[in-house]
C-alpha positions in Angstrom: -80.3 161.1 90.4 -82.6 164.1 91.0 -82.3 165.7 94.5 -85.8 164.7 95.6 -85.1 161.1 94.6 -82.0 161.2 96.7 -84.0 162.5 99.6 -86.6 159.8 99.2 -84.0 157.1 99.1 -82.3 158.5 102.2 -85.5 158.7 104.1 -86.2 155.0 103.7 -83.3 154.2 106.0 -84.8 156.4 108.7 -87.7 154.2 109.7 -90.4 152.1 108.2 -93.2 154.4 108.7 -91.4 157.5 107.6 -89.9 155.6 104.7 -93.4 154.5 103.6 -94.7 158.0 103.7 -91.8 159.4 101.7 -92.1 156.6 99.2 -95.8 157.3 98.7 -95.1 161.0 98.3 -92.2 160.4 95.9 -93.9 157.8 93.8 -95.9 160.1 91.5 -92.8 162.2 91.0 -90.8 159.1 89.9 -93.4 158.1 87.4 -93.0 159.7 83.9 -96.1 161.2 82.5 -97.2 159.9 79.1 -96.8 162.4 76.3 -99.9 164.3 75.3 -101.8 163.1 72.2 -103.8 166.2 71.6 -102.7 169.5 69.9 -104.3 173.0 69.6 -103.1 175.0 66.6 -103.8 178.6 66.3 -104.8 180.2 63.0 -105.5 183.9 62.3 -108.2 183.3 59.6 -111.1 180.9 59.6 -111.5 179.0 56.2 -114.7 179.9 54.3 -115.2 176.1 53.9 -113.2 172.9 54.0 -113.0 171.8 50.3 -109.5 172.5 48.9 -110.7 171.8 45.4 -113.3 174.6 45.4 -111.7 177.7 46.9 -108.7 180.0 46.8 -108.4 180.8 50.5 -105.1 179.6 52.0 -106.9 178.8 55.3 -108.6 175.8 53.7 -105.4 174.1 53.0 -104.0 175.1 56.3 -106.5 172.8 58.0 -107.0 170.1 55.4 -103.7 169.6 53.4 -102.1 166.2 54.1 -104.2 166.0 57.3 -107.6 165.3 55.8 -107.1 165.2 52.0 -104.3 163.7 50.0 -103.3 164.5 46.4 -101.5 162.0 44.1 -98.2 163.5 45.1 -97.4 165.6 48.1 -95.0 168.4 49.1 -92.9 167.7 52.2 -91.3 170.1 54.7 -88.4 170.7 52.4 -90.5 171.6 49.4 -89.8 168.3 47.6 -92.4 166.3 45.7 -92.9 163.0 47.4 -95.5 160.2 47.2 -99.1 160.9 48.3 -102.0 158.7 47.4 -99.7 157.5 44.6 -96.9 155.4 46.0 -94.9 155.7 42.7 -95.1 156.9 39.1 -93.4 156.8 35.7 -93.1 159.5 33.1 -92.8 158.7 29.4 -89.7 160.0 27.5 -91.7 162.7 25.7 -93.1 164.0 29.0 -96.7 163.4 27.9 -97.8 160.3 29.8 -97.8 159.9 33.6 -98.6 156.5 35.1 -99.5 156.6 38.7 -99.6 153.5 41.0 -101.9 154.0 43.9 -101.4 152.7 47.5 -103.2 149.4 48.1 -105.7 149.5 50.9 -106.3 153.3 50.8 -109.8 154.2 51.9 -111.9 157.3 52.3 -113.0 158.2 55.8 -116.5 156.8 55.1 -114.9 153.3 54.6 -115.1 153.2 50.8 -112.1 152.3 48.7 -110.0 155.1 47.2 -109.1 153.7 43.8 -108.4 154.8 40.2 -112.0 155.7 39.5 -111.9 158.3 42.2 -108.7 159.8 40.8 -110.2 160.0 37.3 -113.3 161.6 38.8 -111.2 164.1 40.7 -109.0 165.2 37.8 -111.9 165.3 35.3 -113.9 167.3 37.8 -111.1 169.8 38.3 -110.6 170.4 34.6 -114.2 170.2 33.5 -116.1 173.1 31.9 -118.0 173.8 35.1 -115.1 173.4 37.4 -114.9 175.8 40.4 -111.3 174.9 41.1 -109.2 177.9 42.0 -106.2 176.5 40.2 -108.0 175.1 37.1 -104.9 176.1 35.1 -103.0 173.3 36.8 -105.1 170.8 34.8 -105.1 172.7 31.5 -102.6 170.4 29.9 -104.5 167.2 30.8 -105.9 165.6 27.6 -107.2 162.5 29.2 -107.3 160.3 32.3 -107.6 156.5 32.1 -108.1 153.9 34.9 -106.9 150.6 33.4 -107.2 148.9 36.8 -108.2 149.8 40.4 -104.6 150.7 41.4 -103.3 152.4 38.2 -104.1 155.8 36.7 -102.7 157.0 33.3 -102.8 160.7 32.7 -102.0 161.9 29.1 -101.0 165.5 28.5 -101.5 167.6 25.4 -98.2 169.2 25.9 -95.3 168.8 28.3 -95.8 170.5 31.7 -92.6 170.8 33.8 -94.6 171.5 36.9 -97.2 168.8 36.5 -96.1 166.6 39.4 -95.6 169.7 41.6 -99.2 170.9 40.7 -100.6 167.5 41.4 -99.2 167.8 44.9 -101.4 170.9 45.7 -104.5 170.9 47.7 -106.4 171.9 44.6 -105.5 168.4 43.2 -106.8 166.5 46.3 -108.5 163.2 45.5 -112.1 163.2 46.5 -114.9 160.6 46.0 -118.0 161.3 43.8 -120.3 160.3 46.7 -119.0 163.0 49.0 -117.6 165.6 46.7 -120.7 167.7 47.0 -120.7 168.0 50.7 -116.9 168.4 51.4 -117.3 172.1 52.1 -119.0 171.4 55.4 -118.3 167.7 56.1 -115.1 166.8 54.4 -114.3 163.2 53.6 -110.8 162.4 52.5 -108.2 159.7 52.6 -105.7 161.3 55.1 -104.5 160.2 58.5 -107.0 162.5 60.3 -110.7 162.7 59.8 -113.2 165.5 60.4 -115.1 165.5 63.7 -116.8 168.9 64.0 -116.6 172.6 63.0 -117.8 175.2 65.5 -118.2 178.3 63.2 -116.2 181.3 64.3 -114.2 179.2 66.8 -112.6 175.9 65.8 -112.4 172.8 63.6 -111.6 169.5 65.2 -109.9 166.5 63.6 -109.4 163.1 65.1 -107.0 160.3 64.1 -108.2 158.0 61.4 -107.8 154.5 62.8 -108.2 152.9 59.4 -105.5 154.9 57.7 -103.3 152.6 55.5 -100.1 154.5 56.1 -98.1 155.4 59.3 -100.4 156.5 62.1 -99.8 160.0 63.5 -98.8 160.3 67.1 -101.7 162.8 67.8 -105.2 161.5 68.4 -106.9 164.9 68.3 -106.0 168.2 66.6 -108.0 171.4 67.1 -107.6 174.4 64.9 -108.6 177.5 66.8 -109.3 180.8 64.9 -108.0 183.9 66.6 -107.7 187.0 64.4 -107.0 189.7 67.1 -103.2 190.1 67.7 -103.6 190.8 71.4 -105.9 187.7 71.8 -103.3 185.5 70.0 -100.6 186.6 72.4 -102.9 186.1 75.4 -104.0 182.6 74.2 -100.4 181.5 73.9 -99.5 182.9 77.3 -102.6 181.3 78.9 -101.7 177.9 77.5 -104.8 177.7 75.4 -102.8 177.4 72.1 -100.0 174.8 71.8 -98.6 176.0 68.4 -99.3 179.2 66.4 -97.8 178.9 62.9 -97.8 182.1 60.8 -97.8 184.1 64.0 -97.7 187.7 62.6 -97.6 189.8 65.8 -93.9 190.1 65.2 -93.3 192.7 67.9 -94.2 190.0 70.4 -91.6 187.5 69.3 -88.9 188.7 71.7 -91.0 188.1 74.8 -91.6 184.5 73.6 -87.9 184.0 72.8 -87.0 185.0 76.3 -89.5 182.6 77.9 -88.2 179.1 78.3 -91.7 177.7 78.1 -91.9 178.6 74.4 -90.0 177.9 71.2 -89.9 180.5 68.4 -89.1 179.4 64.8 -88.7 181.8 61.9 -88.5 180.4 58.4 -89.5 181.2 54.8 -92.8 181.1 53.0 -93.9 181.3 49.4 -95.8 184.4 50.3 -94.9 187.2 47.8 -96.6 190.2 49.4 -97.7 192.7 46.8 -99.6 196.0 46.3 -102.1 194.5 44.0 -103.0 196.8 41.2 -105.9 196.8 38.7 -104.0 197.3 35.5 -107.2 197.8 33.5 -108.4 200.7 35.6 -107.3 204.3 35.1 -104.8 205.6 36.0 -103.1 202.3 36.6 -103.3 201.3 33.0 -100.4 203.7 32.5 -97.0 202.0 33.3 -95.6 205.4 34.3 -98.1 205.6 37.1 -97.3 202.1 38.3 -93.6 202.8 38.2 -94.1 206.0 40.1 -95.8 204.1 42.9 -93.0 201.6 43.0 -90.5 204.5 43.5 -92.8 205.9 46.2 -92.7 202.8 48.5 -89.8 202.4 51.0 -89.7 198.6 51.4 -87.1 198.8 54.2 -89.5 200.9 56.3 -92.2 198.4 55.6 -90.2 195.4 56.6 -89.0 197.2 59.8 -92.3 198.7 60.7 -94.6 195.8 59.8 -92.4 192.7 60.2 -90.0 194.1 62.8 -87.1 193.1 60.5 -88.3 189.6 59.8 -88.6 189.4 56.0 -86.8 190.0 52.7 -87.6 192.6 50.0 -88.6 191.5 46.6 -88.5 193.2 43.2 -90.7 190.7 41.3 -93.0 187.8 42.0 -90.5 185.1 43.0 -89.1 184.0 46.3 -85.4 184.6 47.0 -84.9 181.1 48.4 -85.8 179.4 45.2 -83.4 178.6 42.3 -84.0 180.9 39.4 -84.5 184.0 41.6 -83.2 187.3 40.2 -82.6 190.2 42.5 -84.6 193.1 41.0 -85.0 195.1 44.2 -82.8 197.9 42.8 -84.9 198.5 39.7 -87.2 201.0 41.6 -85.2 202.4 44.6 -87.1 204.6 47.0 -87.2 208.0 45.3 -90.2 210.3 45.9 -88.8 212.9 43.5 -88.6 210.3 40.7 -92.2 209.2 41.6 -93.5 212.8 41.3 -91.7 213.3 37.9 -93.3 210.1 36.5 -96.7 211.1 37.7 -96.3 214.5 36.0 -95.2 212.8 32.8 -98.3 210.6 33.0 -100.6 213.7 33.3 -101.0 213.7 37.1 -98.8 216.6 38.3 -101.1 217.0 41.3 -101.5 213.3 41.9 -104.9 211.6 42.1 -107.3 209.9 44.4 -107.7 206.1 44.8 -109.0 203.4 47.1 -106.9 200.7 48.8 -109.0 197.7 49.9 -107.3 195.8 52.7 -108.1 192.2 53.7 -107.9 191.2 57.4 -104.4 189.9 57.9 -102.2 192.0 60.2 -99.4 192.4 57.6 -102.0 193.7 55.1 -103.6 196.2 57.4 -100.3 197.6 58.8 -98.6 197.7 55.4 -101.6 199.4 53.8 -101.6 202.2 56.3 -97.9 202.8 55.8 -98.1 202.6 52.0 -101.0 205.1 52.0 -98.8 207.6 53.9 -95.9 207.0 51.5 -98.1 207.5 48.4 -99.6 210.7 49.9 -96.1 212.2 50.0 -96.0 212.0 46.2 -99.6 213.3 45.7 -101.5 210.0 45.5 -104.4 210.4 48.0 -105.4 206.9 49.2 -108.7 206.1 50.9 -108.0 203.0 53.0 -111.0 200.6 53.1 -110.7 197.5 55.4 -112.8 194.6 54.2 -113.4 191.2 55.7 -112.1 188.0 54.0 -115.3 186.9 52.3 -116.0 190.3 50.7 -112.4 190.6 49.6 -112.6 187.3 47.8 -116.0 188.2 46.2 -115.2 191.8 45.3 -111.5 191.9 44.6 -110.4 188.4 43.7 -113.4 187.3 41.8 -115.1 190.5 40.8 -111.9 192.6 40.1 -113.8 195.5 41.6 -110.9 197.5 43.1 -108.1 200.0 42.5 -105.5 198.8 44.8 -105.2 196.0 47.4 -102.5 194.3 49.4 -102.1 190.6 49.8 -99.5 187.8 50.1 -99.8 185.2 47.4 -98.8 182.0 49.2 -99.1 179.4 46.4 -95.7 178.0 45.5 -94.2 178.8 42.1 -97.2 180.8 41.1 -95.6 183.3 38.8 -97.8 181.8 36.0 -100.8 183.7 37.4 -99.6 186.7 35.4 -100.4 184.9 32.2 -104.0 184.2 33.1 -106.2 186.4 31.0 -109.0 186.5 33.6 -106.9 187.0 36.7 -107.7 189.9 39.0 -104.6 192.0 38.1 -106.0 192.4 34.6 -102.4 192.1 33.3 -101.7 191.4 29.6 -98.3 190.7 28.1 -97.7 188.6 25.0 -94.0 188.6 25.9 -94.6 187.1 29.3 -97.0 184.5 27.8 -94.4 183.4 25.2 -91.9 182.8 28.0 -94.5 180.9 29.9 -95.2 178.7 26.9 -91.5 177.9 26.6 -91.5 177.0 30.3 -94.2 174.5 29.8 -92.1 172.8 27.1 -88.9 172.8 29.1 -87.8 170.0 31.5 -84.2 171.0 32.0 -83.8 172.7 35.4 -81.2 175.2 34.4 -83.2 176.3 31.4 -86.3 176.6 33.5 -84.5 178.8 35.9 -83.3 181.1 33.1 -86.9 181.4 31.9 -88.1 182.2 35.4 -85.6 185.0 35.5 -86.9 186.4 32.2 -90.4 186.3 33.5 -89.4 188.2 36.7 -87.7 190.9 34.6 -90.9 191.4 32.5 -93.1 191.8 35.5 -90.7 194.2 37.2 -90.2 196.3 34.1 -94.0 196.5 33.6 -94.4 197.2 37.4 -97.5 195.1 37.2 -97.9 195.3 41.0 -95.9 196.9 43.8 -93.6 194.0 44.8 -93.0 194.5 48.5 -91.6 191.6 50.6 -91.7 187.9 51.3 -93.9 187.1 54.2 -91.9 185.3 56.8 -93.0 182.1 58.6 -93.0 182.7 62.3 -94.2 179.9 64.7 -94.6 180.3 68.4 -95.3 177.1 70.3 -94.9 175.4 73.6 -91.4 174.0 74.0 -92.6 170.4 74.1 -94.1 170.4 70.5 -92.0 168.7 67.9 -92.5 168.3 64.2 -94.2 171.5 63.0 -92.6 172.8 59.8 -90.1 175.6 60.1 -90.5 176.8 56.5 -93.8 176.8 54.6 -93.1 175.5 51.0 -96.9 175.1 50.6 -99.8 176.7 52.5 -100.3 174.0 55.0 -100.3 173.1 58.7 -99.2 169.5 58.3 -99.5 167.9 61.7 -99.1 164.3 60.5 -95.6 164.2 62.0 -96.1 166.2 65.1 -95.6 164.8 68.5 -94.9 165.9 72.1 -91.6 165.1 73.7 
């Protein structure tokens, strides 16, 4: 029994009036407060819009994935493919036909039924000639979509795709309705356990619990996503109690102070974020592999991890996360060696180095890494002009327009090594050898064989030094100690709050 309860019980024996006074004073303390049903989640970047089927920005999925929108399948906290809008499915022996059975009673937030016609619309829209889907390649193998009845969808592939179910679990494959697809960017309408309430530009997006959701109801009634890009402001908001949980907290130097404060919990896990020095392989002098290899030798990854991540993170030598099966450790291929870097530059015709521009998007890891890398490259004669850009211009100029020399970004999509085979991707990388291995991957279902092929692809990218492969972005979450259910690791770019509650 708590001490104050003992005191209250003892005081009752000391007189009726005094006992009554003490009982009234102790009463509220004896009552247990109900758990909170609201949550404020901090995010460093505001999404450009809220339609996950029409944009590449990770911040879109960080608000909408599993919360607002549901794909046919879903990725859980362990990175496994689990049921989404489809409660079960079958795959034909030849791997070409997928039959999905949808949840009965699923509805969109506007009250309309979510059925096979909506799935067919969504998949046909994503793979159509005028598709603006950032991952249109996920749907390239789809030959046809049929809806034999309201609860059944049959997808036929033109070739086996070993990652089809995984890709159908992405935000890019979210199921939308034709009636609301055109307005989802600003007023999203999905089938998830939360629905959109409002968006205050530059500040927050608010979701509320969907009372008509056909699955398990979340414990939270309201979730607010607050956008705070400034590192000092992030720390201050947490300390002030304005933020309950801040996933992807990247002010790593502040983690010790939160670890030492019993009011907070700090979790550090893994992400799919391969952080790279993005290189325009079609632009001189980066079209010369010797120049790209020289830059790889000029970068001290340990210094980057210590200086930017404060020791939280793992070095990589290619575009593949160390925690996944199939990973090959290629970090020793280009050890830090400035003299070797200078020799390679001289062989390529640049004995005195050259000038270039490094365009840096807003994330803290990018800005800090960029400054350090610029200093490292300067030591071997590569004079770098650092150009900070905001998120929207980066997407427009670098990602879409390919107008850049160098950039620095974490690619957070899971198992996305296939981007190096896309002919129009912003790296401007071309490798028939890589593409041939990718084609074999598409035809392969056996896990061991797939892992071997992934290893081969990693070696090709490393040997070609397509980009500067730096480190895996860690997943650090700082939150109030009463928050339970936030993901420790980030197998997909999401802030899934469907299982979050207060203790």
